[in-house]
C-alpha positions in Angstrom: 12.5 75.6 -131.2 13.3 73.0 -128.5 12.9 69.3 -129.3 10.4 67.4 -127.1 12.1 64.6 -125.1 11.3 61.0 -125.9 8.6 59.7 -123.7 10.5 56.5 -122.8 13.6 58.5 -121.9 11.4 60.8 -119.8 10.2 57.9 -117.7 13.6 56.1 -117.8 12.2 52.8 -119.2 13.0 50.8 -122.3 10.7 50.6 -125.4 9.7 47.1 -124.4 8.7 48.1 -120.9 5.6 46.4 -119.5 2.6 48.4 -118.3 3.5 47.6 -114.7 7.1 48.9 -115.3 5.8 52.1 -116.8 3.4 52.7 -113.9 6.2 52.0 -111.4 8.6 54.4 -113.1 5.9 57.1 -113.3 5.1 56.9 -109.6 8.7 57.1 -108.6 9.4 60.2 -110.7 6.1 61.8 -109.8 6.9 61.6 -106.2 10.4 63.0 -106.9 9.3 66.0 -109.0 5.9 67.0 -107.6 6.0 70.8 -107.0 4.7 70.3 -103.5 7.7 68.2 -102.6 10.4 69.5 -104.9 11.1 73.2 -104.6 13.3 73.3 -107.6 12.0 76.0 -110.1 12.1 73.5 -112.9 10.3 70.8 -111.0 6.8 71.8 -112.2 7.8 71.7 -115.9 9.5 68.3 -115.3 6.4 67.0 -113.6 4.3 68.0 -116.5 6.6 66.2 -118.9 6.5 63.0 -116.8 2.7 63.2 -116.6 2.4 63.7 -120.4 4.7 60.8 -121.1 2.8 58.5 -118.8 -0.6 59.6 -120.2 0.5 58.4 -123.6 2.4 55.2 -122.7 -0.2 53.9 -120.3 -2.8 53.7 -123.0 -2.2 50.9 -125.5 -3.6 52.7 -128.5 -1.8 56.0 -127.8 1.4 54.1 -127.1 1.1 52.2 -130.4 0.5 55.5 -132.3 3.5 57.1 -130.5 5.8 54.1 -131.4 4.8 54.5 -135.1 4.7 58.2 -135.5 6.4 59.8 -132.5 5.3 63.1 -131.2 3.5 64.1 -134.4 0.7 61.8 -133.4 1.3 61.5 -129.7 -0.5 63.5 -127.1 0.5 67.2 -126.8 0.0 67.3 -123.1 -2.2 69.5 -121.0 -5.8 69.0 -119.8 -8.7 70.0 -122.2 -11.0 72.7 -120.9 -14.3 71.5 -119.5 -12.9 68.0 -118.6 -13.0 67.0 -115.0 -9.5 65.7 -114.2 -11.1 63.2 -111.7 -12.5 61.4 -114.7 -9.0 61.1 -116.3 -7.1 57.9 -115.5 -3.7 59.6 -115.4 -4.7 62.2 -112.8 -6.3 59.5 -110.7 -3.0 57.7 -110.7 -1.2 60.9 -109.7 -3.4 61.2 -106.6 -3.0 57.5 -105.9 0.8 57.9 -106.2 0.9 60.9 -103.7 -1.9 60.4 -101.3 -2.6 56.7 -101.5 -6.2 57.2 -102.6 -7.9 57.5 -106.0 -9.7 60.6 -107.2 -12.6 58.7 -108.8 -15.9 58.8 -107.0 -16.7 55.7 -105.0 -20.0 53.9 -104.7 -22.2 54.8 -101.8 -21.0 52.8 -98.8 -23.4 50.3 -97.2 -23.6 48.6 -93.9 -20.1 47.9 -92.4 -19.0 44.8 -90.6 -18.5 45.2 -86.9 -15.2 45.1 -85.2 -13.5 41.8 -84.3 -12.9 41.1 -80.6 -10.1 39.2 -78.8 -10.3 37.3 -75.5 -7.7 35.3 -73.6 -8.8 32.0 -72.2 -6.7 30.3 -69.5 -7.2 26.5 -69.3 -6.1 23.8 -66.8 -3.8 21.1 -68.3 -6.6 18.5 -68.3 -9.1 20.9 -70.0 -6.6 21.5 -72.8 -6.0 17.8 -73.2 -9.5 16.4 -73.2 -11.5 19.5 -74.2 -14.1 21.5 -72.3 -16.9 24.0 -72.4 -16.0 27.4 -70.9 -18.1 30.4 -70.3 -16.5 33.8 -71.0 -17.8 37.3 -70.3 -17.7 39.6 -73.3 -18.5 43.4 -73.4 -19.4 44.3 -77.0 -21.4 46.8 -79.1 -24.8 45.4 -80.0 -27.7 46.7 -82.0 -29.7 49.1 -79.9 -32.7 47.3 -78.5 -34.9 50.5 -78.6 -34.3 51.6 -82.2 -33.3 48.2 -83.6 -30.1 49.7 -84.9 -31.7 52.5 -87.0 -30.5 55.3 -84.6 -33.9 57.0 -84.7 -36.1 57.6 -81.7 -39.0 55.1 -81.8 -42.0 56.7 -83.6 -39.8 59.2 -85.5 -38.9 59.1 -89.1 -35.6 58.8 -91.0 -35.1 61.5 -93.6 -32.6 62.6 -96.2 -29.2 63.7 -95.0 -29.0 67.5 -95.2 -25.2 67.4 -95.6 -25.0 65.3 -98.7 -28.6 65.6 -99.9 -29.0 61.9 -99.8 -26.0 61.1 -102.0 -23.9 59.6 -99.2 -20.9 61.5 -100.6 -19.6 65.0 -100.5 -17.9 66.5 -103.5 -15.4 69.3 -103.2 -13.8 71.3 -106.1 -10.1 72.1 -105.7 -7.6 73.8 -108.0 -3.9 73.4 -108.6 -1.4 74.4 -111.4 -3.0 72.1 -114.0 -6.7 72.9 -113.4 -9.6 72.1 -111.3 -10.4 68.6 -109.9 -13.1 67.1 -107.8 -12.6 65.0 -104.7 -15.3 62.7 -103.4 -15.5 61.6 -99.8 -18.0 59.7 -97.7 -20.4 62.0 -95.9 -19.4 62.2 -92.2 -22.9 63.1 -91.2 -24.7 60.0 -92.4 -21.7 57.7 -92.8 -22.5 57.2 -96.5 -26.0 56.0 -95.9 -27.7 59.2 -97.4 -30.3 59.1 -94.6 -30.3 60.3 -91.0 -32.9 60.1 -88.2 -35.0 63.2 -87.7 -34.9 62.6 -84.0 -32.0 60.6 -82.6 -32.6 57.6 -80.3 -32.2 58.6 -76.7 -30.7 55.2 -75.8 -27.9 55.0 -78.3 -27.8 58.8 -79.2 -28.3 58.0 -82.8 -25.4 55.5 -83.2 -27.7 52.5 -83.4 -25.5 50.5 -81.0 -25.1 50.2 -77.3 -22.6 48.4 -75.1 -23.8 45.1 -73.7 -22.2 42.4 -71.5 -22.8 38.9 -72.7 -21.8 35.4 -71.5 -20.6 33.2 -74.4 -19.9 29.5 -74.2 -16.7 28.4 -75.9 -16.4 24.8 -76.9 -12.7 23.9 -76.5 -11.7 20.9 -78.6 -9.5 18.2 -77.2 -5.7 18.7 -77.8 -5.5 22.5 -77.8 -2.3 24.1 -76.6 -1.0 27.5 -75.7 -1.1 29.9 -78.6 -4.0 28.3 -80.4 -6.7 30.7 -81.7 -10.4 29.7 -81.6 -12.6 31.7 -84.0 -16.2 32.3 -83.1 -17.8 33.7 -86.2 -20.4 36.4 -85.7 -19.7 36.8 -82.0 -17.9 40.2 -82.4 -19.4 43.6 -82.3 -22.5 44.6 -84.3 -21.7 46.7 -87.4 -22.8 50.3 -87.9 -26.1 50.9 -89.7 -27.3 47.4 -88.8 -24.2 45.9 -90.4 -23.2 42.2 -89.8 -21.2 41.3 -86.7 -17.5 40.8 -86.5 -15.8 37.7 -85.1 -14.6 36.8 -81.7 -11.1 35.3 -81.4 -10.2 33.4 -78.3 -6.5 32.8 -77.6 -5.7 29.8 -75.4 -3.1 29.6 -72.6 -2.6 26.4 -70.8 -1.5 26.2 -67.1 1.4 23.8 -66.5 1.0 20.5 -64.6 3.4 19.5 -61.9 3.4 15.8 -63.0 3.3 16.0 -66.8 5.3 17.8 -69.4 3.9 18.2 -72.8 5.9 18.2 -76.1 3.6 18.5 -79.1 1.1 15.6 -78.5 3.5 13.5 -76.4 3.6 13.5 -72.6 6.8 13.1 -70.5 6.9 11.9 -66.9 9.9 11.6 -64.6 9.8 8.6 -62.2 12.4 7.8 -59.5 13.4 4.3 -58.4 16.0 3.1 -55.9 19.0 1.1 -57.0 17.5 -2.1 -55.7 14.5 -1.7 -57.9 16.7 -0.8 -60.8 19.0 -3.8 -60.2 16.4 -6.4 -59.4 13.5 -5.1 -61.4 10.0 -4.1 -60.1 6.4 -3.3 -61.1 5.7 0.3 -60.4 2.6 2.5 -60.6 2.9 5.4 -63.1 0.6 8.4 -63.3 -1.0 8.9 -66.8 -3.5 11.4 -68.1 -6.3 9.0 -67.4 -5.2 7.7 -64.0 -2.5 5.4 -62.6 -1.2 2.5 -64.6 1.3 -0.3 -63.9 4.7 -0.4 -65.6 7.3 -3.2 -65.4 10.8 -2.0 -64.7 13.1 -4.8 -65.9 16.1 -5.9 -63.9 19.3 -4.0 -64.7 17.5 -0.8 -65.7 19.9 2.1 -66.0 19.3 5.7 -64.9 18.0 7.7 -67.8 16.2 4.8 -69.4 12.9 5.8 -71.2 9.8 3.6 -71.4 7.0 4.4 -73.8 3.3 3.9 -73.2 1.7 4.0 -76.6 -1.4 6.2 -77.2 -1.4 7.5 -73.6 -0.6 11.1 -74.7 -2.6 14.0 -75.9 -5.4 13.5 -78.5 -4.6 14.9 -81.9 -6.4 18.1 -82.4 -7.7 17.1 -85.8 -8.7 13.6 -84.6 -7.2 10.3 -85.6 -5.5 9.0 -82.5 -3.2 10.5 -79.8 0.4 10.9 -78.8 2.5 8.7 -76.5 3.6 8.9 -72.9 7.3 8.6 -72.2 8.5 7.6 -68.7 12.0 8.7 -67.8 13.4 6.6 -65.1 15.9 8.1 -62.6 17.8 5.8 -60.2 18.2 7.5 -56.8 21.3 6.9 -54.7 20.6 7.4 -51.0 22.4 10.1 -49.2 22.1 8.4 -45.8 22.3 4.7 -44.9 21.6 2.9 -41.7 24.2 0.6 -40.1 22.2 -2.4 -41.3 22.0 -1.1 -44.9 25.7 -0.4 -44.9 26.4 -4.0 -43.8 24.2 -5.3 -46.5 25.9 -3.2 -49.2 29.3 -4.2 -47.9 28.2 -7.8 -48.3 27.1 -7.0 -51.8 30.4 -5.2 -52.6 32.2 -8.2 -51.2 30.4 -10.5 -53.6 31.5 -8.2 -56.4 35.1 -8.3 -55.2 35.0 -4.8 -53.7 36.3 -3.5 -50.4 34.4 -4.3 -47.2 36.2 -2.2 -44.5 34.5 1.0 -43.5 37.2 3.3 -44.7 36.6 2.0 -48.2 32.8 2.7 -48.0 33.1 6.0 -49.6 34.9 4.6 -52.6 32.4 1.9 -53.0 29.4 4.3 -52.9 31.2 6.5 -55.5 31.5 3.5 -57.7 27.8 2.8 -57.2 26.9 6.3 -58.1 29.0 6.1 -61.3 27.4 2.8 -62.2 23.9 4.1 -61.7 24.6 7.3 -63.6 
């Protein structure tokens, strides 16, 4: 007479294993030794041992009795006659382990939420900065206007589904090596509702929904940027069987601006001055998001200097102020000079102690370029 293996050893877990560890071990071994997967002649017997061990150790009371008395008071295995395996937790876990679904009957399904929709919304730079209202065209499934979503031709009745007899579910008996079991699926005829129209609506052919084109106004908040998602609740498709609508998600893309470059909520602007303005200083007019504004360039400004205009940037999306604008000054060195301009620069160079004869002009301008960056 062979000795029955220890349940803990069968599952490969310690005697202090948690319920989650036992379940994980069972699923791993069940997948490995299921006869439909493993063609080894001993796989079926091994699978039954694994299931027997799990049936005992998964139940706290049976596990406690097994720990005290061993196999003499543990479960002997097998499925009692007349018992539906779908009502037994262990078998349900087997189906969940193999097929990803439980074997227990589910409740009748009700109205389903409609599908979510996605739309892309391109914006001009100013619209993203200050916000805007934009109209978008959406094609979506809506409740049928003729049958109000029932799927029945106006004036006709809605009767019991002949496929599921009003249960909303279809039961099928199947057999395998350890007995019969019942699978329960949602009725494909009525979608789980248990009722179907006696005469289908001619407009929606019984689906209860029709395709409609709608214009929806999107309120774009100030400060949005490319990649932002705006959710419009209840603006998606209508659900089957008069179910609630899904949502509409609007994804923003912002067109670039030739003057401004955005970095988070700050704005960057490049501004060019000549070396006379940089050396002597000047008041210049700078473009900002809200129009032109004066900016003082101090004498001796070097190329690459940055001046900041506080709170001239993009409004913060969640409110509470706005970013800054940074003006990057670039000093331009002219590529061509008139005779008079060369004379003036030679006089300037002479005052600095530089060369004044024409053959030295090139060296002087190179020095000016180096000084100005």
